[in-house]
N, C-alpha and C positions, 0 to 999 in steps of 0.2 A: 503494500499499501504506500503511495506515495505521499508526502507531508502534505497537508494544505495551508500552506504558506499564504500569508496576511496582503490584502493588498495596502496599497499604500493610501488611494485613495478613497474620499467618504463614498464612491461611487461603487460599492462593495457587492449592490444586488444584479436583478436582472439586469444586464445591460445588454442592451439590443437594438442598437442603431450604426447602420449600413452607411458608407460616406455618401456624402448629399449628392457628389458627381466626380467625375476622376479628377476636374481641376480640383475641387474643396477637399481631397486628400493627397495631392500628389506635389500642389504649391502649398508651402510657407512664406509668405511675407515676413519681413523681417522686422516692419512695427504694424502694431493695430491702431485704430482710433482709441483713443484713453476716453474717461469717465470714472464718474463716483459710483461708487453700492449704493443702490436707491431702496427703500426699505418700508414697506407698508405693515403697519401692525393690524392684523386683522381680528385678535382675542387679547386683553391684555396678561392674562394670566394674573394667579394670587400666592404664588410661592416661590420659592429661591429661586435666585437671581444668578443666572449661566454667567463666566466670563470666557473670555480666549482659548483657559487651557482645562474648563470644567469637563468632568466624566458625565458624559447626560445620557440618556434614553427617549431617542425619538423617532418620530416617522416624517421622511420628506418625499418628495418627489423633484425633478430636474427635469427642465424642460427646454429648448430651443427658443426662438425667436419665430418660429413657422409653427409652433406648437405640438412638433415631436416629443413624445417623453423619452429621455436618454438614460433613465436611472428610478426606482423607486424603490424604499424597503420603508417596513412598518416595524414599529417597537428594536429599532438595533440598538446598541449600546457601544458610544466612541468615547476617545477620548479626544478633545475639539485641536487640541494642541500636535495632534498625530495625523489631524484628516488634511486633505489635499482637493481639493483648490483652497489657496489660502484663503480667500474669500469667503469660504463657507462658515470658517470659525468667526470670522467677522461679523458676519449676517447671524451667527445666532448668539453672540455675546450679549448681555442686555434682555434676554428675554425671561420672561419669569415662567416658573412650572405653569402647564397646562394653557399657557399661550397658543398663538398661532403667529405667525409671519411671512409674509412676502416678501424675498428679496432679490432683485435683479444685479447679479455682474458683471461688469465690463471684463472686456478680454484681461485685463492686465491684472485683475485679481480671480480671472477661472485660469484657463490653459492657454492663454497667449496666441502668438503665430504659430505655434508648434502645436494646435488643437490636445485632445485629450485623449482617451480609453476609447478604444471601441469605435473608433471613426470619428468623435465632435471633432465638427471642423476649426480648421484654422480660424482665429479670431471670433470667435463664436461668444455670444452672448448668453448666458444660463438665467434663467429663472427658478429658485426654490420657493417651493411652498414647504415648510417646516412645522411641526407642532411637537413642541416640546412637552414631554412628561416628566418626565423628573432630571433632576438635578444630583447625582449620586455621588456618595463618597470615594475618595483619591482610589482610584488601583489603575488595572491593565484591562485594556479595552482587548485584548488580541487572546481572549482565553480558550480555556477548549477543556472537556468536564475530563478526559483521560490521553494518557500517552499514545501516540502514533510509532508504530514498531516495523522496522521491514528486516528480517530474518536475512543473512546471506550465506549462513551455514545451521543447520539442523544437528543438534547434538545428536549422540547415542546413550547418555549414561543418565542419572535422576535429575528428576526434574525437581527445581526451584520454583518456592511459594514464598512469598512477598513477608514472610517472616521469620527465612530460612538465613543460616548463618552459612555465607558462600566465600568461594576465593574466585578472583576476575580479575582478567589484566584489562586496561578501560582509560577513557579518553573524554574529557565533559571538556566540550568548545561551544563557543558563540558561532553563530552560522555567518559572520565573515573567518572564520576558520581559525581566529584566537581561541588559543587553547587554554583554560579554565583550570584545568587539573588533570594529571595522568597518575597512574598508580599500576604497577607490576605486582602479581601476586599478591596483592593484598586484599586481608581476612575483613570481612564486612556482613555485622548483623545486622537483616536488612528489616528488623524489626524492633530495633532499640531505640528508634524514634531521633537518630541522631543524622538523619539524609535528608535533602530533599525528595519530596514524596514521589516524584518521577522516576526516582532510580529503585526504590522496591517495588513501583508498581511495572516498571520495562524490563526486569529481570525477571519478574513474576513467568513461571512458563516456559521457561529455558532448558534447555538438556543440556549435563555437562557434555564440554566440548563444543556447544553453539555458539554462535559469535552471530551479533545484533545491532543495530543500529537504531536508537529511539528518540524520537523529536518530543520534547518535553516543553508545554508551551508554559507561560511565567508564572502562572497559578499554581502549580507542581515543582515551579524553578524558586528562584530568587525574588520573585512576587515584584511589587512595587519597589521594594528598599533596594534589591541588588545586591552588590558587593563592592563597595568605594573600591574605584581604582582599578576593577577586575572586571564585575559583572554588571552594564549597565541597567538601570531602573526596567525593568518589565521585559526582559531579553528571553528569547527562545533561545532551547539549547539545545545542542547535537550530543547523544553519549553513544559514544562505540562500546561494547563488551563484549571481552570472550570470557565465555563460564569455564571456569576453572576444573571448579571439585565441589561438589554440595555438600558442606561438611555434617556428620554426625549430628 
């Protein structure tokens, strides 16, 4: 199973826009006509106010000037400082919970002369209709309920459980390849609570002699805190492990 890597854009859902024309897809002018974000408050709301780095739960649609919808998601959770285009976070900032807002992004706050994902044309204006459901406590938006695994070699020996004592060779790294930790013939007590949750969950089910790559989402890794100077906040991790022995 391949790891479902998170998109860098707020446009996360059913993105289904074809290029408007060959010219619109192939040409990218050096500059676009500029402008300011236009905001219309449709309902004021009555809850907590979001800022441009809040973690929020919201519903939105995005359309082009010709009315064609390019994205739509309901009840999606995002951290606004992780979203693109930059104008989206500016448009949501200042909204209150249960509020509704429409904002129009000029190209300079959208995807500019290069256009956007799935064929959003060069210099396109984007109109967002947003309903802000909830401003959430600080946390990571790119979470998953469990780890994702890829077995490169199935072992033939005893099977590890999430509470087993095991001997492993392993490397824990960031997605950019930076190594966080390497272990050789290390004895681990998977049930003693000393490991990030993704490690015992990733090893569980392996057979002695097996090799596995485990993709660990932030909520099963080091989370919002990270490790200062080593693991950035909200980092997904890759855990490459060889199960040498399951100990009695």
